[in-house]
C-alpha positions in Angstrom: -51.6 -8.5 -49.1 -48.4 -9.1 -47.0 -47.5 -5.4 -47.2 -51.0 -4.2 -46.5 -51.3 -6.4 -43.4 -47.8 -5.2 -42.3 -48.6 -1.6 -42.8 -51.9 -2.0 -41.0 -50.2 -3.6 -38.0 -47.5 -0.8 -37.8 -50.1 1.9 -38.3 -52.2 0.4 -35.5 -49.1 0.3 -33.2 -48.1 3.9 -34.0 -51.7 5.2 -33.5 -51.7 3.5 -30.1 -48.4 5.2 -29.2 -49.6 8.6 -30.4 -53.0 8.7 -28.7 -52.1 7.0 -25.4 -50.1 9.4 -23.1 -49.9 6.8 -20.4 -48.5 4.2 -22.8 -46.0 6.7 -24.3 -44.8 7.8 -20.8 -44.3 4.2 -19.7 -42.3 3.4 -22.9 -40.1 6.4 -22.4 -39.3 5.7 -18.8 -38.6 2.0 -19.3 -36.4 2.8 -22.3 -34.4 5.3 -20.2 -33.8 2.6 -17.5 -32.9 0.0 -20.1 -30.5 2.3 -21.9 -28.7 3.1 -18.6 -28.4 -0.5 -17.7 -27.2 -1.4 -21.2 -24.3 1.0 -20.9 -22.9 -1.0 -18.0 -20.6 -3.7 -19.2 -20.6 -5.7 -15.9 -23.9 -5.9 -14.1 -24.6 -7.2 -10.7 -27.3 -9.8 -10.2 -29.7 -7.2 -8.9 -29.0 -5.0 -12.0 -29.6 -8.0 -14.3 -33.0 -8.6 -12.6 -33.9 -5.0 -12.9 -32.9 -5.0 -16.6 -35.1 -8.1 -17.3 -38.0 -6.6 -15.3 -37.7 -3.3 -17.2 -37.5 -5.0 -20.6 -40.2 -7.6 -20.0 -42.5 -6.2 -17.3 -44.8 -8.6 -15.6 -48.4 -8.3 -16.7 -51.4 -8.4 -14.5 -53.1 -11.8 -14.3 -55.8 -11.9 -16.9 -59.3 -11.6 -15.5 -62.3 -12.0 -17.7 -64.9 -9.2 -17.8 -67.4 -8.0 -20.3 -65.6 -4.6 -20.4 -62.9 -6.0 -22.6 -65.3 -6.9 -25.4 -65.7 -3.3 -26.6 -62.0 -2.8 -26.6 -61.4 -5.9 -28.6 -64.1 -5.0 -31.1 -62.7 -1.5 -31.4 -59.2 -2.9 -32.2 -60.7 -5.3 -34.8 -62.7 -2.5 -36.4 -59.7 -0.2 -36.5 -57.5 -2.9 -38.0 -60.2 -3.6 -40.7 -60.5 0.1 -41.4 -56.7 0.4 -41.8 -56.6 -2.6 -44.2 -59.4 -1.1 -46.3 -57.6 2.2 -46.3 -54.4 0.7 -47.6 -56.3 -1.3 -50.2 -57.8 2.0 -51.4 -54.4 3.8 -51.5 -52.8 0.9 -53.4 -55.7 0.8 -55.9 -55.7 4.6 -56.4 -51.9 4.7 -57.1 -52.0 1.3 -58.9 -49.3 -0.1 -56.7 -48.5 -3.8 -57.4 -45.6 -5.4 -55.6 -43.9 -8.6 -56.5 -43.2 -11.1 -53.8 -39.5 -10.2 -53.5 -40.3 -6.5 -53.2 -42.8 -7.3 -50.4 -40.3 -9.4 -48.5 -37.7 -6.6 -48.9 -40.2 -4.1 -47.6 -41.1 -6.2 -44.7 -37.4 -6.5 -43.7 -36.4 -2.9 -44.2 -39.5 -1.0 -43.0 -39.2 -2.0 -39.3 -35.6 -0.8 -39.2 -36.6 2.6 -40.6 -39.7 2.8 -38.3 -37.6 2.0 -35.2 -35.0 4.6 -36.2 -37.7 7.2 -36.4 -39.2 6.1 -33.1 -35.8 6.1 -31.5 -35.4 9.8 -32.4 -38.4 10.5 -30.1 -37.0 8.1 -27.4 -39.9 5.7 -28.1 -38.2 2.5 -29.2 -35.1 0.6 -28.1 -36.1 -3.0 -28.3 -35.1 -3.6 -31.9 -32.1 -5.4 -33.2 -30.2 -2.2 -34.0 -28.8 -2.3 -30.4 -26.6 -5.1 -31.6 -24.7 -2.6 -33.8 -23.4 -0.9 -30.6 -24.3 2.7 -31.4 -23.6 2.4 -35.1 -26.9 4.2 -35.9 -26.5 6.9 -33.3 
């Protein structure tokens, strides 16, 4: 169940990146800015503020409207479809994971997914940046 929920969450995230050009463009431009600022060892106060604003952009203030209900319902339905899909795949191939295998998968899969997304300049906010270019 842990692995199925985890795969469903990542599939939902990747589908959002693939099908939203605006989201994909925003991620790429912010990652380019963040990467340039990371290369500087000594940053001025303005550069530090710019880095924080690029990494954690301020969101618009939440305003309730009835238009968000269909979006939320769509996301819930998509998540449920993905869970059922992974249940079906696991049942067809008779995949049964033990708890230690599920924990290992949950720890390793995000690293691999972020490395793949990094190839397409889509992801930089994982903990692989602490390895200082070891994966490049």
